[in-house]
NUFIFI-242103 format. One record per residue (C-alpha): residue in one letter; x, y negated, z; residue number from 1. Coordinates in Angstrom, 1 decimal. Each point is the difference from the previous one (the first is absolute). Example, Ala and Ser with C-alpha at 12.3 -4.5 7.8 and 13.67 -1.06 7.14 Angstrom:
2
[A; [12.3; 4.5; 7.8]; 1]
[S; [1.4; -3.4; -0.7]; 2]
***
This chain:
478
[M; [-11.9; 14.2; 113.9]; 1]
[K; [-0.6; -1.6; -3.5]; 2]
[K; [1.7; 2.5; -1.9]; 3]
[V; [1.3; 3.2; 0.9]; 4]
[W; [3.4; 1.8; -1.0]; 5]
[S; [1.5; 3.6; -0.2]; 6]
[I; [2.7; 0.5; 2.8]; 7]
[V; [2.2; 2.9; 0.2]; 8]
[L; [0.8; 1.4; 4.0]; 9]
[A; [3.4; 0.2; 0.8]; 10]
[A; [1.7; 2.6; 2.5]; 11]
[S; [2.6; -2.2; 1.5]; 12]
[V; [0.8; -3.5; -1.0]; 13]
[G; [3.5; -2.1; 0.7]; 14]
[G; [-0.6; -3.7; 1.1]; 15]
[I; [1.3; -2.4; 2.4]; 16]
[V; [-1.4; -0.2; 3.4]; 17]
[A; [-1.3; -3.6; 0.3]; 18]
[V; [-2.9; -1.8; -0.6]; 19]
[G; [-0.4; -3.7; -1.4]; 20]
[V; [-1.9; -3.2; 0.0]; 21]
[T; [-2.7; -2.8; -1.3]; 22]
[Q; [-1.8; -3.0; 0.3]; 23]
[F; [-2.0; -2.7; 1.8]; 24]
[T; [0.4; -0.7; 3.9]; 25]
[Q; [-2.3; -0.9; 3.1]; 26]
[S; [0.5; -0.7; 3.4]; 27]
[Q; [2.3; 3.0; 1.6]; 28]
[E; [-3.2; -0.6; 2.8]; 29]
[A; [-2.3; 1.8; -1.8]; 30]
[K; [-1.8; 3.1; 1.5]; 31]
[S; [0.9; 3.5; -1.3]; 32]
[F; [-2.4; 1.9; -2.1]; 33]
[D; [-0.4; 2.0; 3.2]; 34]
[E; [-0.7; -2.7; 2.4]; 35]
[K; [-2.6; -1.3; -2.6]; 36]
[Q; [-1.8; 3.2; -0.4]; 37]
[Q; [-1.0; 0.2; 3.7]; 38]
[V; [-3.5; -1.6; -0.8]; 39]
[A; [-2.5; 2.8; -1.0]; 40]
[F; [-3.3; -0.5; -1.8]; 41]
[T; [-1.2; 3.7; -0.2]; 42]
[N; [-0.7; 1.9; 2.5]; 43]
[Y; [0.2; 3.1; -1.7]; 44]
[P; [1.6; 3.2; 2.0]; 45]
[E; [3.3; 1.5; -0.7]; 46]
[Q; [-0.3; 3.4; -0.8]; 47]
[S; [2.9; 1.3; 1.9]; 48]
[A; [-1.2; 3.6; 0.0]; 49]
[I; [-1.6; 0.7; -3.5]; 50]
[T; [-2.0; 3.1; 0.2]; 51]
[T; [-2.7; -0.5; -3.4]; 52]
[L; [1.6; -1.9; -3.1]; 53]
[D; [-1.8; -3.2; -0.2]; 54]
[F; [1.2; -2.9; -2.4]; 55]
[T; [-3.0; -2.2; 0.8]; 56]
[V; [1.1; -1.6; 3.2]; 57]
[P; [3.9; -1.4; -1.4]; 58]
[S; [-1.5; -0.7; -3.2]; 59]
[E; [-2.7; -2.5; 1.5]; 60]
[K; [2.9; -0.9; 2.2]; 61]
[V; [2.6; -1.0; -2.8]; 62]
[T; [-2.0; -0.8; -2.9]; 63]
[P; [-0.8; -3.9; 0.9]; 64]
[A; [3.5; -0.9; 0.6]; 65]
[V; [1.1; 1.4; -3.4]; 66]
[V; [0.0; -2.8; -2.7]; 67]
[Y; [0.2; -0.3; -3.8]; 68]
[I; [2.6; -2.2; -1.5]; 69]
[V; [0.2; -1.4; -3.6]; 70]
[S; [3.3; -1.5; -1.3]; 71]
[T; [0.3; -2.3; -2.5]; 72]
[I; [3.5; -0.2; -1.6]; 73]
[Q; [1.3; -2.3; -3.0]; 74]
[S; [1.2; 2.3; -2.5]; 75]
[T; [2.9; -1.1; -2.1]; 76]
[G; [-0.4; 3.0; -2.7]; 77]
[Q; [3.0; 1.0; 1.3]; 78]
[E; [-0.2; 2.4; 2.4]; 79]
[D; [1.3; 3.2; 0.2]; 80]
[L; [-3.0; 2.8; -0.5]; 81]
[N; [2.6; 3.1; 1.1]; 82]
[N; [0.1; -1.6; 3.3]; 83]
[P; [-1.7; 1.9; 2.3]; 84]
[F; [-1.2; -3.0; 2.0]; 85]
[N; [-1.4; -1.9; -2.9]; 86]
[F; [-3.6; 0.3; 0.8]; 87]
[F; [-1.5; -2.1; -2.2]; 88]
[N; [0.5; 1.4; -3.4]; 89]
[M; [0.9; -3.5; -1.7]; 90]
[P; [0.7; 0.5; -3.9]; 91]
[D; [-0.7; -4.1; -0.5]; 92]
[P; [0.6; -2.9; 2.0]; 93]
[G; [-2.9; -1.9; 1.8]; 94]
[P; [-1.8; 0.8; 3.9]; 95]
[Q; [0.0; 3.6; 0.5]; 96]
[Q; [-1.7; 1.8; 3.2]; 97]
[G; [0.8; 2.7; 2.1]; 98]
[S; [-2.1; 1.8; 2.9]; 99]
[G; [0.9; 2.1; 2.7]; 100]
[S; [-0.4; 0.0; 4.1]; 101]
[G; [0.4; -1.5; 3.2]; 102]
[V; [0.0; 1.1; 3.8]; 103]
[I; [-1.3; -2.8; 2.3]; 104]
[I; [2.1; 0.3; 3.2]; 105]
[S; [-0.6; -2.7; 2.3]; 106]
[D; [-3.0; -1.9; 0.7]; 107]
[D; [0.8; -3.6; -0.9]; 108]
[G; [1.1; 1.4; -3.8]; 109]
[Y; [3.2; 1.9; -0.2]; 110]
[I; [-0.2; 2.2; -3.1]; 111]
[A; [2.5; 3.1; -0.5]; 112]
[T; [0.6; 1.1; -4.1]; 113]
[N; [2.3; 1.2; -2.4]; 114]
[N; [2.6; -2.3; -1.2]; 115]
[H; [-0.8; 1.1; -3.7]; 116]
[V; [-3.8; -1.0; 0.2]; 117]
[I; [0.9; -3.6; 0.3]; 118]
[E; [3.4; -0.4; -1.4]; 119]
[G; [0.5; -2.8; -2.2]; 120]
[A; [-3.8; -1.1; 0.5]; 121]
[T; [-1.0; -3.9; -0.1]; 122]
[S; [-3.2; 1.1; 1.6]; 123]
[V; [-1.1; 2.4; 2.4]; 124]
[Q; [-4.0; 0.5; 0.5]; 125]
[I; [-1.7; 1.9; 3.4]; 126]
[T; [-2.5; 1.4; 0.1]; 127]
[L; [-1.3; 1.3; 2.9]; 128]
[N; [-2.4; 3.2; 0.6]; 129]
[D; [-2.9; -2.3; 0.6]; 130]
[K; [0.8; -1.9; -3.3]; 131]
[R; [1.1; -3.2; 1.4]; 132]
[S; [3.1; -1.0; -2.5]; 133]
[Y; [3.3; -2.4; 1.3]; 134]
[V; [3.2; -0.7; -1.8]; 135]
[A; [2.7; 1.3; 1.8]; 136]
[R; [3.7; -1.2; 0.9]; 137]
[V; [2.7; 2.3; -0.5]; 138]
[V; [2.1; -0.8; 3.4]; 139]
[G; [2.8; 2.5; -0.7]; 140]
[T; [0.9; 3.5; -2.2]; 141]
[D; [2.3; 2.3; 0.2]; 142]
[P; [1.3; 1.9; -3.1]; 143]
[Q; [2.2; 2.8; 1.8]; 144]
[T; [-3.3; 1.5; 1.2]; 145]
[D; [-2.8; -1.5; -2.2]; 146]
[L; [-2.2; -1.9; 2.5]; 147]
[A; [-1.1; -3.4; 0.1]; 148]
[L; [-1.9; -2.3; 3.1]; 149]
[L; [-2.7; -1.9; -1.2]; 150]
[K; [-2.0; -2.7; 1.6]; 151]
[I; [-3.7; -1.1; -0.4]; 152]
[E; [-1.4; -3.0; 2.0]; 153]
[E; [-2.6; 2.0; 2.1]; 154]
[D; [-0.5; 1.1; 3.8]; 155]
[E; [-1.7; 3.0; 1.8]; 156]
[L; [0.6; 2.1; -3.0]; 157]
[P; [-0.2; 3.8; 0.5]; 158]
[F; [3.5; 1.8; -0.1]; 159]
[I; [1.5; 3.5; 0.2]; 160]
[H; [1.8; 0.6; 3.0]; 161]
[F; [4.1; 1.7; -0.6]; 162]
[G; [0.3; 3.5; 0.7]; 163]
[N; [3.5; 2.1; 0.1]; 164]
[S; [1.4; 1.0; -3.3]; 165]
[D; [2.4; 2.3; 2.2]; 166]
[D; [-2.8; 2.2; 1.5]; 167]
[V; [-1.8; 0.2; -3.3]; 168]
[K; [0.2; 4.3; -0.4]; 169]
[V; [0.1; 1.8; -3.5]; 170]
[G; [-3.3; 1.6; -0.3]; 171]
[Q; [-2.2; -2.7; 1.9]; 172]
[W; [-3.0; -1.5; -1.4]; 173]
[V; [0.4; -3.7; -1.9]; 174]
[L; [-2.3; -2.4; -1.2]; 175]
[A; [1.3; -2.6; -3.2]; 176]
[V; [-2.3; -3.0; -0.2]; 177]
[G; [0.3; -2.5; -3.3]; 178]
[N; [-1.8; -1.3; -3.0]; 179]
[P; [1.2; 2.6; -2.8]; 180]
[F; [-1.0; -1.1; -3.5]; 181]
[N; [-1.6; -3.0; 1.4]; 182]
[L; [-2.3; 2.2; 2.3]; 183]
[T; [0.1; -1.8; 3.5]; 184]
[S; [0.0; 1.4; 2.9]; 185]
[T; [0.7; 3.6; -0.6]; 186]
[V; [1.0; 2.5; 2.1]; 187]
[T; [2.1; 3.5; -1.0]; 188]
[A; [0.8; 2.8; 2.3]; 189]
[G; [3.1; 2.4; 0.4]; 190]
[I; [2.5; 1.5; 2.0]; 191]
[V; [3.9; -1.1; 0.4]; 192]
[S; [1.8; 2.0; -2.5]; 193]
[A; [3.6; -1.2; 1.5]; 194]
[K; [2.1; -2.5; 1.6]; 195]
[G; [3.2; -2.0; -0.8]; 196]
[R; [-0.3; 0.7; -4.1]; 197]
[N; [2.1; -2.3; -1.6]; 198]
[I; [-1.0; -0.2; -3.7]; 199]
[N; [2.8; -2.5; -1.2]; 200]
[L; [-3.4; -2.3; -1.1]; 201]
[L; [1.5; -3.2; 1.7]; 202]
[R; [3.5; 0.0; -1.3]; 203]
[T; [-1.3; -0.1; -3.9]; 204]
[R; [0.6; -3.5; -0.2]; 205]
[D; [3.6; 0.1; 1.9]; 206]
[N; [-1.2; -0.6; 3.6]; 207]
[Q; [3.0; 2.0; 1.4]; 208]
[F; [-1.5; -0.7; 3.5]; 209]
[A; [-3.3; 1.3; -0.4]; 210]
[I; [-1.4; 1.7; 2.9]; 211]
[E; [-2.3; 3.3; -1.3]; 212]
[N; [-1.3; 2.2; 2.5]; 213]
[F; [-3.4; 0.1; -1.3]; 214]
[I; [-2.7; 2.4; 1.8]; 215]
[Q; [-1.4; 2.5; -2.6]; 216]
[T; [-3.9; 1.1; -0.5]; 217]
[D; [-2.4; 1.4; -2.0]; 218]
[A; [-2.3; -2.6; 0.5]; 219]
[A; [-1.2; -1.5; -3.6]; 220]
[V; [1.5; -3.5; -0.8]; 221]
[N; [-0.4; -1.6; -3.2]; 222]
[P; [0.4; -3.2; -1.5]; 223]
[G; [-0.9; -2.4; 2.1]; 224]
[N; [0.8; 1.8; 3.4]; 225]
[S; [3.9; -1.9; 0.4]; 226]
[G; [-0.3; -2.0; 3.4]; 227]
[G; [-3.2; 1.9; 1.4]; 228]
[A; [-0.2; 1.6; 3.5]; 229]
[L; [1.4; 3.7; 0.8]; 230]
[V; [-1.7; 1.0; 3.1]; 231]
[D; [-0.2; 2.8; 2.4]; 232]
[L; [-3.5; 1.4; 1.5]; 233]
[N; [0.1; -3.0; 2.5]; 234]
[G; [-0.2; -2.2; -2.2]; 235]
[K; [3.9; -1.3; 0.4]; 236]
[L; [1.9; -0.9; -2.9]; 237]
[V; [3.2; 2.2; -0.3]; 238]
[G; [0.9; -1.4; -3.4]; 239]
[I; [-0.3; -2.1; -2.7]; 240]
[N; [-1.0; 1.4; -3.3]; 241]
[T; [2.6; -0.4; -2.9]; 242]
[A; [0.4; 2.9; -2.4]; 243]
[I; [-1.0; 2.9; -2.0]; 244]
[A; [1.7; 2.7; -1.7]; 245]
[T; [-1.7; 0.0; -3.3]; 246]
[Q; [0.9; 0.7; -3.7]; 247]
[T; [-3.5; -1.2; -1.1]; 248]
[G; [-0.6; -3.1; 1.8]; 249]
[S; [-2.5; 1.2; 2.2]; 250]
[F; [0.2; 1.8; 3.0]; 251]
[S; [1.8; 3.7; -0.5]; 252]
[G; [-0.1; 1.4; 3.4]; 253]
[Y; [2.4; -1.7; 2.2]; 254]
[S; [0.7; -3.4; 1.3]; 255]
[F; [2.1; -2.5; 2.1]; 256]
[A; [-0.3; -2.2; 2.8]; 257]
[V; [2.1; -2.7; 2.0]; 258]
[P; [0.2; 1.6; 3.5]; 259]
[V; [-1.6; -2.8; 2.6]; 260]
[N; [2.9; 0.3; 2.2]; 261]
[I; [2.1; -1.5; -2.9]; 262]
[V; [-3.1; -2.5; -0.6]; 263]
[K; [0.0; -1.5; 3.1]; 264]
[K; [3.8; -0.9; 0.2]; 265]
[V; [-0.1; -1.4; -3.5]; 266]
[M; [-3.1; -2.3; 0.8]; 267]
[D; [1.0; -1.4; 3.3]; 268]
[D; [3.1; -0.8; -1.5]; 269]
[L; [-1.8; -1.9; -2.8]; 270]
[L; [-2.1; -1.6; 2.7]; 271]
[K; [3.2; -1.3; 2.3]; 272]
[Y; [2.5; -0.5; -2.2]; 273]
[G; [-1.3; -0.5; -3.7]; 274]
[I; [2.4; 3.0; -1.2]; 275]
[V; [0.4; 3.8; 1.1]; 276]
[Q; [3.2; 0.0; 2.4]; 277]
[R; [1.5; 3.2; -0.7]; 278]
[G; [3.1; 1.6; 1.6]; 279]
[F; [2.8; 1.6; -2.1]; 280]
[L; [2.3; 2.8; 1.0]; 281]
[G; [2.1; -0.1; -3.4]; 282]
[I; [0.1; 3.6; -0.9]; 283]
[S; [-1.1; 1.8; -3.2]; 284]
[I; [-1.9; 3.2; 0.7]; 285]
[Q; [-0.8; 3.2; -1.3]; 286]
[D; [-2.7; 2.5; 1.1]; 287]
[V; [2.0; 3.9; 1.3]; 288]
[D; [-1.3; 2.8; -2.2]; 289]
[A; [1.1; 3.1; -0.5]; 290]
[R; [2.1; -0.7; -2.9]; 291]
[L; [1.6; -3.4; 1.9]; 292]
[A; [0.8; 2.1; 2.9]; 293]
[D; [1.7; 2.4; -2.2]; 294]
[E; [2.0; -2.7; -2.2]; 295]
[K; [1.1; -1.6; 3.8]; 296]
[G; [0.6; 3.0; 2.1]; 297]
[I; [-3.2; -1.0; 2.4]; 298]
[K; [-0.9; 2.9; 2.0]; 299]
[K; [-3.5; -1.2; 1.3]; 300]
[I; [-2.2; -1.6; -2.5]; 301]
[E; [-1.5; -3.0; 1.7]; 302]
[G; [0.5; -3.6; 0.3]; 303]
[V; [0.8; -2.5; -2.5]; 304]
[Y; [3.8; -0.1; -1.9]; 305]
[V; [1.9; -3.0; 0.2]; 306]
[A; [1.2; -0.2; -3.5]; 307]
[G; [1.9; -3.6; 0.5]; 308]
[V; [0.5; -2.2; 2.4]; 309]
[S; [0.2; -4.1; -0.8]; 310]
[D; [2.9; -1.9; 0.5]; 311]
[E; [-1.2; -2.3; 2.6]; 312]
[G; [-3.6; 1.5; 1.5]; 313]
[A; [-0.7; 1.0; 3.1]; 314]
[A; [0.4; 3.8; -0.7]; 315]
[K; [3.5; -0.4; -0.8]; 316]
[K; [0.8; -2.3; 3.1]; 317]
[A; [-2.0; 2.6; 2.3]; 318]
[G; [2.8; 2.3; -1.2]; 319]
[I; [-2.6; 2.2; -2.4]; 320]
[Q; [2.1; 2.0; -2.8]; 321]
[E; [-1.2; 0.7; -3.6]; 322]
[G; [-0.5; 3.9; 0.2]; 323]
[D; [-2.0; -0.4; 3.2]; 324]
[V; [-3.4; 1.4; 0.5]; 325]
[V; [-2.7; -2.6; 1.9]; 326]
[L; [-2.1; 2.2; 2.4]; 327]
[K; [-1.8; -2.6; 2.1]; 328]
[I; [-0.9; -3.7; -0.1]; 329]
[N; [0.0; -0.7; 3.9]; 330]
[D; [-2.1; 3.2; 0.9]; 331]
[R; [-2.0; 0.7; -3.1]; 332]
[A; [1.5; 2.5; -2.3]; 333]
[V; [0.4; -0.6; -3.3]; 334]
[N; [-0.1; 2.6; -3.0]; 335]
[S; [-0.7; -2.2; -3.0]; 336]
[S; [1.7; -3.1; -1.7]; 337]
[S; [-3.8; -1.3; 0.4]; 338]
[E; [-0.1; 1.0; 3.4]; 339]
[L; [3.4; -2.0; 0.9]; 340]
[Q; [-1.2; -3.1; -1.8]; 341]
[Q; [-3.1; 0.0; 1.4]; 342]
[E; [1.7; 0.3; 3.4]; 343]
[V; [2.6; -2.8; -0.6]; 344]
[S; [-2.5; -2.0; -1.6]; 345]
[G; [-1.8; -0.6; 3.5]; 346]
[Y; [2.7; -1.9; 1.6]; 347]
[Y; [1.2; -3.4; -0.2]; 348]
[P; [3.3; -1.5; -1.5]; 349]
[G; [2.4; -0.2; 3.6]; 350]
[D; [-1.8; 2.9; 1.4]; 351]
[D; [2.2; 2.9; 1.7]; 352]
[I; [-0.9; 4.0; -1.5]; 353]
[K; [1.4; 3.0; 1.2]; 354]
[V; [0.8; 2.2; -3.2]; 355]
[T; [0.6; 3.6; 1.1]; 356]
[V; [2.4; 1.5; -2.6]; 357]
[R; [1.3; 3.5; -1.1]; 358]
[R; [3.1; -0.1; -0.9]; 359]
[K; [2.6; 3.1; -0.7]; 360]
[G; [-2.4; 2.4; 2.2]; 361]
[E; [0.1; -2.7; 3.1]; 362]
[E; [-2.8; -2.7; 1.0]; 363]
[K; [1.0; -3.4; 0.6]; 364]
[V; [-2.2; -3.2; 1.1]; 365]
[F; [0.8; -3.5; -1.3]; 366]
[T; [-1.6; -3.2; 0.7]; 367]
[A; [-0.6; -2.2; -3.3]; 368]
[K; [-0.7; -3.5; 0.1]; 369]
[L; [-2.3; -0.7; -2.9]; 370]
[N; [0.7; -2.7; -2.6]; 371]
[N; [-2.4; -2.2; -2.3]; 372]
[Q; [0.3; 0.4; -3.5]; 373]
[N; [2.9; -2.9; 0.0]; 374]
[G; [2.3; 2.5; 2.5]; 375]
[K; [-1.4; -2.8; 3.0]; 376]
[A; [-1.0; 1.8; 3.0]; 377]
[E; [-2.5; -2.6; 0.5]; 378]
[I; [-4.0; -0.7; -1.1]; 379]
[I; [-0.4; -1.3; -4.1]; 380]
[K; [-1.2; -3.8; 0.4]; 381]
[A; [-2.8; -0.1; -2.4]; 382]
[E; [-0.2; -3.4; -2.4]; 383]
[A; [-3.0; -2.7; 1.2]; 384]
[P; [-3.0; 0.6; -2.1]; 385]
[K; [-1.4; -2.7; -2.4]; 386]
[A; [-3.1; -1.4; 2.3]; 387]
[D; [-1.6; -0.6; -3.5]; 388]
[F; [0.0; -0.5; -3.8]; 389]
[E; [1.2; -2.9; -1.9]; 390]
[V; [0.1; -0.6; -3.4]; 391]
[A; [-0.7; -3.1; -2.2]; 392]
[G; [-0.5; -2.3; 3.0]; 393]
[A; [-2.4; 1.8; 1.7]; 394]
[K; [-0.2; 2.5; 2.8]; 395]
[F; [-2.4; 3.3; -0.2]; 396]
[R; [-1.6; 2.5; 2.8]; 397]
[N; [-2.3; 2.5; -0.5]; 398]
[T; [-4.1; -0.6; 0.9]; 399]
[S; [-1.3; 1.6; 2.9]; 400]
[R; [-3.0; 2.3; -0.3]; 401]
[E; [-2.3; -2.7; 1.8]; 402]
[E; [1.0; -2.7; -2.7]; 403]
[R; [-0.5; 2.6; -3.0]; 404]
[M; [-3.1; 0.8; 1.6]; 405]
[A; [-1.0; -3.9; 0.4]; 406]
[L; [1.0; -0.7; -3.3]; 407]
[K; [-1.9; 3.3; -1.7]; 408]
[I; [3.2; 1.3; -1.7]; 409]
[S; [1.8; 3.2; 0.1]; 410]
[H; [3.6; -1.7; -0.7]; 411]
[G; [1.7; -3.3; 0.0]; 412]
[V; [3.1; -1.6; 1.5]; 413]
[V; [0.1; -3.1; 2.2]; 414]
[V; [2.0; -3.3; -0.8]; 415]
[E; [1.4; -0.2; 3.3]; 416]
[S; [2.1; -3.5; -0.7]; 417]
[I; [1.1; -1.8; -2.7]; 418]
[S; [3.0; -2.2; -0.4]; 419]
[G; [0.3; -1.1; -3.6]; 420]
[G; [1.0; 1.9; -3.0]; 421]
[A; [-2.8; 1.0; -2.5]; 422]
[F; [-2.3; 0.5; 2.8]; 423]
[K; [0.0; -3.2; 1.2]; 424]
[S; [0.4; -1.4; -3.9]; 425]
[A; [-3.3; 1.8; -0.9]; 426]
[G; [-1.9; -1.4; 2.8]; 427]
[V; [-0.6; 3.3; 2.0]; 428]
[E; [-1.3; -0.2; 3.4]; 429]
[Q; [1.1; 1.7; 3.3]; 430]
[G; [-1.9; 2.8; 0.6]; 431]
[F; [-1.1; 0.6; -3.3]; 432]
[V; [-0.5; 3.8; -0.5]; 433]
[I; [1.6; 1.4; -3.3]; 434]
[T; [-1.9; 2.8; -1.4]; 435]
[H; [1.5; 0.4; -3.6]; 436]
[I; [3.1; -1.2; -1.7]; 437]
[D; [-0.3; 0.1; -3.6]; 438]
[K; [-2.7; 2.0; 0.6]; 439]
[R; [1.1; 2.7; 1.4]; 440]
[E; [-1.1; 0.7; 4.1]; 441]
[V; [2.1; -0.6; 2.7]; 442]
[H; [-0.5; 1.5; 3.1]; 443]
[S; [3.5; -0.9; 2.2]; 444]
[A; [2.3; -2.7; 0.5]; 445]
[Q; [2.9; 2.0; -0.6]; 446]
[E; [-2.0; 0.6; -3.3]; 447]
[V; [-0.2; -3.4; -0.7]; 448]
[N; [3.3; -1.1; 1.0]; 449]
[N; [1.7; 3.0; -2.7]; 450]
[L; [-2.8; -1.1; -3.0]; 451]
[L; [1.1; -3.8; 0.5]; 452]
[K; [3.6; 0.6; 0.0]; 453]
[T; [-0.4; 1.9; -3.4]; 454]
[K; [-1.8; -3.0; -1.6]; 455]
[K; [1.4; -3.0; -2.1]; 456]
[G; [-2.2; -2.2; -1.7]; 457]
[A; [-4.1; -0.4; 0.3]; 458]
[V; [-1.2; 1.9; 2.5]; 459]
[L; [-3.8; 0.4; 0.7]; 460]
[I; [-1.2; 0.6; 3.6]; 461]
[E; [-3.8; 0.4; 1.1]; 462]
[G; [-1.6; 0.2; 3.2]; 463]
[L; [-2.0; -1.6; 3.1]; 464]
[G; [0.3; -3.1; 1.9]; 465]
[K; [-0.2; -0.2; 3.6]; 466]
[D; [-4.2; -0.7; -0.8]; 467]
[G; [-0.1; 3.4; -2.3]; 468]
[S; [-0.5; -2.3; -3.1]; 469]
[E; [1.8; 1.7; -2.8]; 470]
[K; [3.1; -2.1; -1.7]; 471]
[V; [2.7; 0.4; -2.5]; 472]
[Y; [3.2; -1.3; -0.1]; 473]
[G; [3.1; -0.3; -2.6]; 474]
[L; [3.1; 0.3; 1.3]; 475]
[K; [3.1; -0.9; -2.1]; 476]
[I; [3.0; 2.3; 1.6]; 477]
[K; [3.4; -1.1; -1.0]; 478]
***
């Protein structure tokens, strides 16, 4: 968490039961992260019957799989400093950095973190617990849940196994692992204070389809913990730490984590489809409390009130009406807007779900076929990704760790091919590693691409040739 904000907890919230989409694509044959997690690296026994309170085993088990993230963003000087997701505090134009945490979720280098940790970043640097460093690729992001999936090119990494957030109990012990205040590999302990918290945090950016069903804990979480792990005493992931309630900017007693069952669905969708596939029921909803029950003549305070129904939505086609009280999605009871949103978000467009409602004192069951955000009962196709970055007649790619070690550099971007333009005119060779543009360090192909697209006229390029010799080129970009 690069900067922290004040939040106000809300007792009830209205919203549209839905759940939206983002970016990038990969093969639909990709394994799910549950399948990727079948490999085990550390033989720690599970504490299925915990008789003594001991945090050492889960701490040793989890810490190697929590990473330190440094994001670099090119500030325009026009950022909204009142935005709770602006963690860079950027009054002046120029490159800025913010830090956070991430969780390795498979041995081949996939990392879960918060979207706000890497949002808008031109370079994302990952440092492992053993101090190895990598440039990460952003596979996909999901602002609706404030989650993102990253990838580094490495194998046989330690990772954290998924738990089941539905099984988490209020009062049970949990550990928060992350990098607060740049203090890497920090472990704090607390209990689960509440579940299903909707704190109206993600909707502050007009994100009407945001899903908030946070696990609330009193484990100390501070700036830099965002994207880190919340684990149980068996060392299994139960959430991704995301926010704190504070009026000071630092921990004031409560923190909030995205439940791992939401994380699993989002990560799998980003891996397989490039975007999160969400089913839309097409209703606006409101928690049932004593005041609403008195106003609407509802005898039993339970379920979720249907405040409105979309004309072409799945709910209306199924027969659900305004004024119904939703009691169950399939066989799971729902008693808050956040619970209803999470249940629906676990299904895909085209899925049939049973919705149990109470209407005028009588229970009715309807079958609804969920739509996507475009009103169709089908998976949304992600746009084909750009495989590389190209500008001024050249294509670029990130350097590997091995290349940086061989050249004895900490950063750089490879000129992968040259077809013409300013790079060819200047005589830049294919394979040249750019380390600086106009005296500014560059760390990723995206950063080089973004920088050069803003340049006009003379540009100074510094770096290393294939043989490791230092070279300088002057480009003239039209």
